[in-house]
C-alpha positions in Angstrom: 0.0 0.0 0.0 2.8 2.4 0.8 4.1 2.0 -2.8 1.1 4.0 -4.1 2.2 7.4 -5.2 1.3 9.7 -8.1 3.9 10.6 -10.7 3.8 13.2 -13.5 0.5 11.7 -14.9 -1.2 9.3 -12.5 -0.1 6.2 -10.7 1.9 3.3 -12.1 3.2 0.1 -10.6 4.6 -3.3 -11.6 1.8 -5.8 -12.3 1.2 -8.3 -9.4 3.7 -6.5 -7.2 2.4 -2.9 -6.8 -0.3 -2.9 -9.5 -2.8 -5.3 -8.1 -6.6 -5.3 -8.2 -6.7 -4.3 -4.6 -4.4 -1.3 -5.1 -6.2 -0.3 -8.2 -9.5 -0.2 -6.3 -7.9 1.9 -3.6 -6.6 4.4 -6.1 -10.0 4.4 -7.9 -11.7 5.0 -4.5 -9.5 8.0 -3.9 -10.2 9.5 -7.3 -14.0 8.8 -6.9 -13.9 10.6 -3.6 -12.3 13.6 -5.3 -14.9 13.5 -8.1 -17.8 13.5 -5.7 -16.3 16.4 -3.7 -14.5 18.4 -6.4 -16.6 17.9 -9.5 -20.2 17.4 -10.4 -20.3 13.6 -10.2 -23.8 13.6 -11.7 -22.2 14.2 -15.1 -20.5 10.9 -14.8 -17.0 9.6 -15.7 -15.6 7.8 -18.7 -13.3 4.8 -18.3 -11.1 3.4 -21.0 -8.2 1.0 -21.1 -5.2 0.0 -23.2 -3.7 -3.3 -24.5 -1.8 -4.3 -21.4 -2.4 -7.5 -19.4 -5.7 -7.4 -17.6 -6.4 -3.7 -18.4 -10.0 -4.5 -19.4 -10.6 -6.4 -16.1 -9.1 -3.6 -14.0 -11.2 -1.1 -15.9 -14.3 -3.1 -15.0 -13.3 -3.1 -11.4 -12.7 0.6 -11.4 -16.1 1.1 -12.9 -17.6 -0.8 -10.0 -15.9 1.5 -7.5 -17.2 4.6 -9.2 -20.7 3.3 -9.6 -20.8 2.5 -5.9 -20.6 6.3 -5.2 -23.7 6.8 -7.3 -21.6 8.3 -10.2 -22.8 7.3 -13.7 -20.1 5.4 -15.6 -19.4 5.0 -19.3 -17.0 2.0 -19.8 -15.5 1.7 -23.3 -16.3 -1.5 -25.2 -12.8 -1.8 -26.6 -9.3 -0.6 -26.0 -8.6 3.0 -27.0 -5.9 5.6 -26.8 -5.8 7.9 -23.8 -6.5 11.1 -25.8 -9.8 9.6 -27.0 -11.0 9.5 -23.4 -9.7 13.1 -22.9 -11.6 14.3 -26.0 -14.8 12.5 -25.1 -14.7 13.7 -21.5 -14.7 17.2 -22.8 -17.2 16.7 -25.6 -19.7 15.0 -23.2 -19.0 17.5 -20.4 -18.3 14.6 -18.1 -16.9 15.0 -14.6 -13.6 13.3 -15.6 -12.1 10.2 -17.2 -10.0 7.2 -16.2 -7.6 5.3 -18.4 -6.0 2.0 -17.4 -2.6 2.3 -18.9 1.1 2.5 -18.1 1.7 4.6 -21.3 5.2 4.0 -22.5 6.5 1.9 -19.6 7.7 -1.7 -20.1 5.1 -4.5 -20.3 5.5 -5.4 -16.6 3.9 -2.1 -15.7 0.3 -0.9 -15.6 -1.3 2.2 -14.2 -4.2 4.6 -13.8 -4.4 8.0 -15.4 -7.0 10.5 -14.4 -8.2 13.0 -17.0 -10.0 16.1 -15.6 -13.2 17.6 -16.9 -11.4 20.0 -19.3 -10.0 16.9 -21.2 -6.4 16.6 -20.2 -4.0 15.7 -17.4 -5.0 16.6 -13.8 -3.4 19.8 -12.7 -1.1 19.7 -9.8 -3.8 21.2 -7.5 -6.2 18.3 -8.5 -3.4 15.7 -8.0 -2.8 17.1 -4.5 -6.5 16.7 -3.7 -6.6 13.1 -5.0 -3.5 12.3 -2.9 -5.2 13.8 0.1 -8.2 11.5 -0.5 -5.8 8.6 -1.0 -4.3 9.3 2.4 -7.7 9.2 4.0 -8.6 5.9 2.3 -5.4 4.3 3.4 -5.3 5.7 6.9 -8.9 5.3 7.9 -9.5 2.0 6.0 -12.6 3.4 4.4 -14.7 0.4 3.3 -16.0 0.3 -0.3 -19.7 0.4 -1.0 -21.3 -2.3 -3.2 -21.3 -1.5 -6.9 -24.4 -0.3 -8.7 -24.0 -1.9 -12.1 -27.2 -0.3 -13.4 -25.1 2.9 -13.5 -22.5 1.4 -15.9 -23.1 1.8 -19.6 -21.0 0.8 -22.6 -19.2 3.4 -24.7 -17.9 3.1 -28.3 -14.9 5.5 -28.3 -13.3 5.3 -31.7 -16.0 6.8 -34.1 -16.4 10.1 -32.3 -12.7 10.4 -31.8 -11.9 9.9 -35.4 -14.7 12.1 -36.6 -13.2 15.0 -34.5 -9.5 14.7 -35.4 -10.3 14.1 -39.1 -11.3 17.8 -39.4 -7.9 19.1 -38.3 -5.9 18.8 -41.6 -6.2 19.6 -45.3 -7.0 16.3 -46.9 -7.0 17.6 -50.4 -3.4 18.8 -50.0 -2.5 15.5 -48.5 -4.0 13.5 -51.4 -2.4 15.7 -54.0 1.1 15.1 -52.4 0.8 11.4 -53.1 3.0 10.4 -50.2 3.0 6.8 -48.9 3.0 6.5 -45.1 3.6 3.8 -42.6 2.1 3.8 -39.1 3.5 1.8 -36.1 1.4 1.8 -33.0 3.9 -0.5 -31.3 1.2 -3.0 -30.4 -0.5 -0.3 -28.4 -4.1 1.0 -28.2 -3.7 3.5 -31.1 -3.7 0.5 -33.5 -5.7 1.0 -36.7 -6.6 4.7 -36.1 -4.1 6.5 -38.3 -4.3 3.9 -41.0 -8.1 4.3 -41.1 -8.0 8.1 -41.3 -5.4 8.1 -44.1 -7.0 5.2 -46.1 -10.6 6.6 -46.0 -9.3 10.0 -47.2 -7.4 8.5 -50.2 -3.9 8.7 -48.7 -1.7 5.5 -49.0 -0.9 4.1 -45.6 0.1 0.7 -44.2 0.5 -0.4 -40.6 2.9 -2.7 -38.7 2.7 -3.9 -35.1 -1.0 -3.2 -35.0 -2.1 -6.3 -33.1 -2.6 -6.6 -29.4 0.4 -8.0 -27.6 0.6 -7.4 -23.8 4.3 -8.0 -24.0 4.8 -5.5 -26.8 6.9 -8.0 -28.8 9.7 -7.7 -26.2 10.3 -4.0 -26.6 9.3 -0.9 -24.6 6.3 0.7 -26.2 8.1 4.1 -26.4 8.6 5.7 -29.8 12.3 6.4 -29.5 15.5 4.5 -30.4 16.0 1.5 -30.2 12.4 0.5 -29.9 11.4 1.9 -33.4 13.9 -0.3 -35.2 11.0 -2.4 -36.8 9.6 0.8 -38.3 12.9 1.9 -39.6 13.4 -1.4 -41.4 9.9 -1.4 -42.7 10.3 2.1 -44.1 13.4 1.2 -46.0 12.0 -2.1 -47.3 8.7 -0.6 -48.4 10.1 2.7 -49.7 7.6 4.7 -47.6 8.0 8.5 -47.3 7.7 8.5 -43.5 6.6 6.3 -40.6 4.7 7.6 -37.6 5.0 5.7 -34.3 2.9 6.0 -31.2 3.5 4.8 -27.7 1.5 2.2 -25.7 -1.5 4.5 -25.1 -1.2 6.7 -28.2 -0.3 10.1 -26.7 3.4 10.2 -27.6 4.8 10.4 -31.1 8.0 9.4 -32.9 8.8 9.4 -36.6 11.1 7.9 -39.2 12.2 9.6 -42.4 12.2 7.9 -45.8 15.9 7.1 -45.5 15.4 5.4 -42.1 16.7 8.3 -40.0 14.9 8.8 -36.6 13.1 12.1 -36.3 13.2 12.7 -32.5 10.4 14.4 -30.5 12.4 17.7 -30.3 12.6 17.8 -34.1 8.9 16.9 -34.4 7.9 19.7 -32.0 10.2 22.2 -33.8 8.7 21.2 -37.2 5.1 21.6 -35.8 5.9 25.0 -34.3 7.3 26.0 -37.7 4.2 24.7 -39.5 1.5 26.1 -37.2 3.1 29.4 -36.2 4.9 30.0 -39.5 3.4 28.3 -42.5 -0.2 28.4 -41.3 0.3 31.6 -39.3 -2.1 30.6 -36.5 -2.3 32.8 -33.4 -0.9 31.8 -30.0 2.2 31.4 -28.0 4.6 28.4 -27.5 5.3 26.3 -24.4 7.9 23.6 -23.7 9.1 21.6 -20.8 12.5 22.1 -19.2 14.3 19.3 -21.1 13.2 20.4 -24.6 15.6 21.7 -27.4 16.7 25.3 -27.5 15.7 25.4 -31.1 12.1 26.1 -29.9 13.4 29.3 -28.4 14.7 30.5 -31.7 11.5 29.6 -33.5 9.4 31.4 -31.0 11.6 34.5 -31.5 11.3 34.3 -35.3 7.6 34.1 -35.2 7.2 36.7 -32.5 5.6 34.3 -30.0 6.1 34.4 -26.3 7.9 31.2 -25.0 6.9 29.6 -21.7 9.2 27.0 -20.1 7.7 24.7 -17.4 8.7 21.7 -15.3 8.6 18.2 -16.9 5.2 16.7 -17.2 2.4 17.6 -19.6 0.2 18.7 -16.8 2.2 21.9 -16.6 1.8 22.5 -20.4 -1.9 21.8 -19.9 -2.2 24.3 -17.1 -0.7 27.0 -19.3 -3.1 26.0 -22.2 -6.1 26.5 -19.9 -4.8 29.9 -18.8 -3.2 31.4 -21.9 -3.5 31.3 -25.7 -0.9 28.6 -26.3 -0.8 27.5 -29.9 1.4 24.5 -29.3 3.2 23.0 -26.3 5.4 19.9 -26.0 7.7 17.8 -24.0 10.9 15.8 -24.6 9.1 12.5 -24.5 7.0 13.2 -27.6 3.8 14.5 -26.0 2.5 17.5 -28.0 -0.7 19.5 -27.7 -2.2 22.2 -29.8 -5.0 24.7 -29.5 -6.5 23.3 -32.7 -7.7 20.4 -30.6 -7.8 20.0 -26.8 -5.1 20.8 -24.2 -3.9 17.2 -24.4 -1.0 15.3 -26.2 -2.1 13.0 -29.0 0.3 11.0 -31.2 -2.3 10.6 -34.0 -3.1 14.3 -34.2 0.6 15.1 -34.2 1.2 12.6 -37.0 -1.6 14.1 -39.1 -0.1 17.6 -38.7 3.4 16.3 -39.6 1.9 14.7 -42.8 0.2 17.9 -43.6 3.5 19.8 -43.2 5.2 17.4 -45.6 2.4 17.8 -48.1 2.5 21.6 -47.8 6.1 21.8 -48.8 6.4 18.6 -50.8 9.5 17.6 -48.8 10.5 14.7 -46.6 10.9 15.0 -42.8 14.6 14.9 -43.2 14.6 17.7 -45.7 12.5 19.8 -43.4 14.7 19.2 -40.4 17.7 20.1 -42.7 15.9 23.4 -43.6 15.6 24.2 -39.9 19.2 23.5 -39.2 20.3 25.6 -42.2 18.4 28.6 -40.8 18.9 28.2 -37.0 22.0 26.1 -36.6 22.3 22.4 -35.7 20.8 20.9 -32.5 21.6 17.3 -31.6 19.9 15.7 -28.7 20.5 12.6 -26.7 19.2 10.8 -23.6 20.5 8.0 -21.4 18.4 6.2 -18.7 20.5 4.8 -15.9 19.2 2.1 -13.5 20.4 3.2 -10.1 20.5 1.9 -6.5 18.2 3.4 -3.8 19.5 6.8 -2.8 21.8 7.2 -5.8 19.4 9.4 -7.7 19.3 12.0 -4.9 23.1 11.8 -4.5 23.6 12.5 -8.2 21.3 15.5 -8.2 23.0 16.9 -5.1 26.4 16.4 -6.7 25.5 18.4 -9.8 23.7 21.1 -7.7 26.4 22.1 -5.2 28.6 24.1 -7.6 31.8 22.2 -7.0 31.9 20.8 -10.5 33.4 23.6 -12.6 34.2 21.9 -15.8 33.1 18.9 -17.9 35.6 17.5 -20.4 36.8 20.5 -22.4 34.0 22.9 -21.4 33.5 25.2 -18.5 30.2 25.0 -16.7 28.9 28.6 -17.2 25.4 28.3 -15.7 23.1 26.1 -13.7 19.3 25.8 -13.8 17.2 23.8 -11.4 13.6 24.1 -12.5 13.2 20.3 -12.6 16.4 18.4 -12.2 19.8 20.1 -12.8 20.8 21.6 -16.1 24.4 22.6 -16.7 25.4 24.9 -19.6 28.7 23.9 -21.1 30.3 27.1 -22.6 28.8 27.8 -26.0 28.3 24.2 -27.1 25.1 23.3 -25.3 23.9 21.7 -22.1 23.5 18.6 -20.1 20.8 17.7 -17.5 20.4 15.2 -14.7 16.9 14.3 -13.4 15.3 11.6 -11.4 12.4 9.8 -13.1 9.0 10.4 -11.6 7.7 6.9 -12.2 10.7 4.5 -12.3 13.9 3.9 -10.4 15.9 5.7 -13.1 18.3 8.6 -13.4 17.7 10.4 -16.7 20.6 12.2 -18.5 19.8 14.6 -21.3 22.1 16.6 -23.5 22.0 18.9 -26.5 24.9 20.2 -28.4 25.7 21.4 -31.9 27.3 18.1 -33.0 26.0 14.5 -32.6 29.5 13.2 -31.6 29.8 16.0 -28.9 26.4 15.0 -27.4 27.5 11.4 -27.2 30.8 12.4 -25.5 29.0 14.6 -23.0 26.5 11.8 -22.1 29.3 9.2 -21.8 31.3 11.5 -19.5 28.3 12.2 -17.3 27.4 8.5 -17.2 31.0 7.6 -16.1 30.9 10.4 -13.5 27.6 9.3 -12.0 28.6 5.7 -11.8 31.7 6.6 -9.9 29.8 8.4 -7.1 
């Protein structure tokens, strides 16, 4: 029970160790108590689930918990991506939504995401209230009430979701470009969605890894290297113009260029800022999390947009989108949201906009990234995740914070920032950052410099340094 804690987007745990039916019911009970006290529970909640082991059964158990409070429940009749629940919560003016998913985590994990009534991640203030309710449930051993299954109704999530996002792009322009696309949902719950949209609008698209596999074919369902290798090989073999990859619950995007090059989330966000603020000249400012490329800063300046930088976690982007006119906001992990849609990240929507960008200019993703580098300079990003012993994460962050480290390899440390983790600026060549994961026992290292080999050197040096502590 003590292992239940909320990270950047809900609660996650290892199946059969932390993530059990009993603990899932406890978390659901806490969220239900918040909904009854903090929202209009009469509006009901929507509950969806992904392709992971027993997600459908956990979703049914969570539905029972909510129904016991007298809250109407709509339980999806099939797996669906997290942003579909976010969208339908907003469209149906529901009190909130629950998704049973561990997003991009390895197959041994599962979790519970709560989506608030505005259709996105719970704000920090809401998370604090849910955690307070969780404390009461755990401390006072609040007994559950019997379920009221007459309040649980089925929900078909795919059709209204596809109908909405289909309207976001120029299909005539896409058809005329005659590109051939590949989509790779990585055995996750976004399977079939992008292919269906492209195909029914006359755009050539095939899909790989679209079947349900609770073990995700042995890879992490996160659309970054090396997990996108299957998409890379398929693009080269099939001579596709691009591949779009989605994580396990369909809210994070990755992409592959026609030559097999990985287009990372920083480049994707930069391309979409360029497209929406520049090419389409849509109004609004730009937001990014603390670990995102500095290229976004230059794009915001070029298009005369205010740039907001926030801690890591899409909930901070969402909070800004609810308060300000934010055209687009994104995070290092591939979560991107836009004011064209809802204040929520969505891999399928981001893929549609990337495809529209390609069609608009008649160029590949690699050519478009090359155009950005030619205008603004080169930005090469890398990340390393280190498994660490208990206490080592805190020790590492403290070491980089105390100011004793004055130089790294050939470069002086000219500045430190500590918004979320510790970021060290290395002369004029770029930066490196150390941060503890919010959901796993990992230490994340990030770096961005002007050359790929320099980024690799920096990450290797910091890895060696941390392992020697």
